[in-house]
C-alpha positions as CSV (number, residue, x, y, z in Angstrom):
1,M,14.3,110.1,150.8
2,D,11.3,112.7,151.8
3,D,8.9,113.7,149.2
4,Q,10.8,116.9,147.6
5,N,13.8,114.9,147.1
6,K,11.6,112.0,145.6
7,L,9.7,115.4,143.4
8,Q,13.8,115.9,143.0
9,S,14.8,113.2,141.6
10,L,11.9,112.7,139.5
11,F,12.7,116.5,137.9
12,V,16.2,115.6,137.5
13,E,15.8,112.3,135.9
14,G,12.9,114.0,133.1
15,L,15.9,116.6,132.2
16,K,18.3,114.3,131.4
17,N,15.8,112.4,129.3
18,A,14.4,115.5,127.3
19,H,18.6,116.2,127.1
20,G,18.8,112.5,125.6
21,M,15.4,113.6,123.7
22,E,17.3,116.6,122.4
23,S,20.3,114.9,121.4
24,Q,18.3,112.5,119.1
25,A,16.4,115.8,117.8
26,L,19.8,116.8,116.7
27,A,20.5,113.4,115.3
28,I,17.0,113.2,113.3
29,M,17.3,116.8,111.7
30,R,20.9,117.1,111.1
31,P,20.9,114.7,108.4
32,Q,17.5,115.5,106.7
33,A,18.6,119.5,106.1
34,S,21.9,118.1,104.7
35,R,19.9,116.0,102.4
36,I,17.2,118.8,101.3
37,E,17.6,120.9,97.8
38,N,14.2,121.7,96.3
39,Y,12.4,122.2,99.5
40,P,14.2,125.7,100.5
41,D,11.5,126.6,103.3
42,V,12.1,123.2,105.1
43,K,15.4,123.3,105.1
44,A,15.7,126.6,106.5
45,K,12.9,125.7,108.9
46,L,14.8,122.9,110.0
47,E,17.9,125.0,109.9
48,E,16.5,127.5,112.6
49,H,15.0,124.5,114.5
50,I,18.4,122.8,114.9
51,S,19.8,126.1,116.3
52,Q,17.0,126.6,118.8
53,T,17.3,122.5,119.6
54,E,21.2,123.4,120.1
55,G,19.7,126.0,122.9
56,Q,16.9,123.7,124.5
57,I,20.3,121.3,125.1
58,E,22.2,124.3,126.9
59,R,18.7,125.6,129.0
60,L,19.1,121.6,130.0
61,E,22.5,121.8,130.9
62,F,22.0,124.9,132.6
63,I,19.2,123.6,134.6
64,L,21.0,120.3,135.4
65,E,24.0,122.2,136.7
66,R,22.1,124.2,139.4
67,Y,20.9,120.7,141.1
68,D,24.9,119.7,140.5
69,T,23.9,116.5,137.8
70,K,25.3,116.1,134.2
71,K,23.3,114.8,131.3
72,S,23.2,111.5,131.0
73,A,25.8,110.2,128.5
74,L,24.7,106.9,127.8
75,K,21.2,107.9,127.4
76,D,22.5,110.8,124.9
77,A,24.3,108.5,122.7
78,T,21.9,105.6,122.5
79,L,19.2,107.9,121.3
80,S,21.3,109.8,119.0
81,I,22.0,106.8,117.8
82,A,18.6,105.7,117.5
83,G,17.9,109.2,115.5
84,T,20.5,108.9,113.2
85,A,19.0,105.6,112.4
86,A,15.5,107.0,112.2
87,A,16.7,109.5,109.8
88,M,18.4,107.7,107.7
89,G,15.3,105.1,107.0
90,H,13.3,107.2,104.9
91,I,16.3,107.8,102.5
92,P,15.5,104.8,100.1
93,A,12.0,106.0,100.0
94,A,10.7,108.0,97.0
95,D,8.9,110.0,98.9
96,E,11.5,110.7,101.8
97,I,10.5,114.4,102.3
98,L,7.1,113.5,103.2
99,K,7.6,110.6,105.9
100,N,10.5,112.9,107.2
101,A,7.2,115.4,107.6
102,F,5.2,112.7,109.3
103,A,8.0,111.7,111.6
104,N,9.2,115.2,112.9
105,L,5.3,115.9,113.6
106,A,5.3,113.0,115.5
107,F,8.3,113.6,117.3
108,E,7.9,117.9,118.0
109,N,4.5,116.7,119.7
110,Y,6.3,114.0,121.8
111,E,8.8,116.7,122.9
112,V,5.5,119.0,123.8
113,G,4.4,116.4,126.1
114,A,7.8,116.2,127.6
115,Y,8.4,119.7,128.2
116,R,5.0,120.1,129.6
117,S,5.4,117.5,131.9
118,L,8.8,119.1,132.8
119,I,7.3,122.4,133.7
120,M,4.9,120.4,135.9
121,L,7.6,118.9,137.6
122,A,9.5,122.4,137.9
123,T,6.3,123.8,139.7
124,M,5.6,121.2,142.2
125,N,9.4,121.6,142.6
126,A,8.6,125.6,142.9
127,D,11.6,126.0,140.6
128,Q,9.9,129.2,138.4
129,D,14.1,129.7,136.8
130,A,13.6,126.3,135.3
131,T,9.7,126.9,134.7
132,N,10.9,129.9,132.5
133,E,13.8,128.6,130.7
134,L,11.4,125.4,130.2
135,Q,8.7,127.6,129.3
136,I,10.9,128.7,126.0
137,S,11.9,125.4,124.7
138,L,8.1,124.1,124.8
139,D,7.2,127.5,123.2
140,E,9.5,126.3,120.1
141,E,8.4,122.8,119.9
142,L,5.1,124.5,119.9
143,D,6.0,126.7,117.1
144,M,7.8,124.2,115.1
145,A,4.8,121.2,115.5
146,E,2.5,123.9,114.2
147,W,4.6,125.0,111.2
148,I,5.0,121.4,109.8
149,D,1.5,120.5,110.7
150,D,0.4,124.0,108.9
151,N,2.9,122.6,105.8
152,I,1.9,119.1,105.3
153,E,-0.2,119.5,102.3
154,P,1.3,122.1,100.2
155,L,4.4,120.1,101.0
156,T,2.5,117.2,99.5
157,Q,1.0,119.4,96.9
158,K,5.2,120.1,95.8
159,Y,6.3,116.9,96.5
160,A,3.4,115.6,93.8
161,E,4.5,118.2,91.6
162,L,8.3,117.2,91.7
163,A,7.7,113.9,91.2
164,E,5.5,114.3,88.4
165,A,8.7,116.1,86.6
166,G,10.9,113.8,88.0
167,Q,12.8,114.9,91.2
168,T,13.2,114.2,94.8
169,A,13.7,115.7,97.7
170,K,17.2,116.1,97.1
171,K,18.0,117.1,93.3
């Protein structure tokens, strides 16, 4: 295998991994959004990002099709199951909304790193179209990470106020 084919193979594997990562993100965010009632701004942002994530998955599938490759059903299924388990893990916690915010911030930054790596591989493969598509996804992930980071303190304050009143993230 020549160097160009090795680079392409690395890129395609990274695209498959990113597809699985985004499937996991949906499995994390959808249950979270469905449980939120007292934090309409968080719910709205999660729903917006769910829509963006669905678009990211479509972009990844489009790029994979250009390389005559499909997503990895095994990776998608495995990571989706892991995402669902992660989302459900915070439900019993009194501070579920905060734990979800911390986990989401970490996951968003993970996605940022993954897209930066993919963009470098696309550049090394001289695939400007993929670079452009992946940059859109990177920008969305950066926006979500920044939004979560900017809202940790207000979210904590609202959580504390609701907790004092005997309410939870759901009610």
